[in-house]
N, C-alpha and C positions, 0 to 999 in steps of 0.2 A: 832178415834178408841180407845178402852179401852181394858185392859187385866186384867184377874184374874189369879194370880199365886198361886198355891197350892203346898206346899212342903210336901213330904212323906218320912218317914224313914221305911225301912223294910229290908228283907233278899235279898241279891243279887239273890238268887235262885227263888224269886217270880217275877222278872221283866218280864219274858216272859208271865207269867200268867196275870200280870197286863196289858200288851199290848193287849193280847187276849180279856180280859174283857172290856177294853176301846173300842176296835174296835167293838165288838159284842153287847155291852150293853150300854155304855155311848154315843158313837157317834150317834146312831139312835135317842136317846132321846134329845141330845144337838141340833141336827139339827132341831128339832121342835120348839126350843125357838126363840122368836122374837129377831132379831139383831145378832144372832150367826154368826160368820165369820170364825171360824176355831179353831183348837187345835194343840198344840205341846205337846208331851210327851217326856221328856228327862230324861235319867237315867245314873247313875254311876254303872256299873256292878260290881265294886270292893266293894263299900260300901253299895249298896242297896238304896241309896238316889235317889229320883226322883222328878221331877217338872212337873206339868201340867200347861200349859199356854193356857187359852181360850181367844179368841178375840171376841170383841163385837163392833157393829157399833157405839153405843152411850152409854154414862154413864147411861142413863135411862134404856137401854136394860140390861146392866150389873146388875144394881140394881134390876130390875124386875125379873131377873133370880136367885137371891140369894137363895131363899127357895129351888128351885129344885136343884141348884148346891150343896147346903149343903147336900141334900138327896143323890144325886149321889156320892158325895165325900165320905160320910159315908158308903154307900153300897160298893163302890169300895175298900175302905181300909179294911172293915170287910171281904170282899170276899178273899183277899190275905193276910190278917194279918198285913197290914202296919199301922203305926201310922201317923196321920195327924200332922205335925210339925208346920204348919202355913198356913195362907191364906192372901194374900195381893192384893190390887187393884191399878192399875196404868193407867195413860193416856199414850197411845203410841204416842210419839212425833216424832219418825222417824222410818220408816220401808221401806224395799226394798225387793222385791222378783225378782229373776232373773231366 
């Protein structure tokens, strides 16, 4: 499994709007991408910093989704006024869901 982690900086007041936008706009589009396995959106309500972590079956799936992910990330940050602080890719070497 592979993960793309995007870091955003914005206003603490925009977190709820970011969640709504992700749920209503990003998720339906992400679910259509080959190899998509899920997403986590985590936020610090005091600083406004947030991270989205998308999960992918294979590295090839993650790489094939780059252009669409770039577009969705830009749309989301523009919608709520966040700044994209970084994007990183990792192999998930351990995971557990209970």
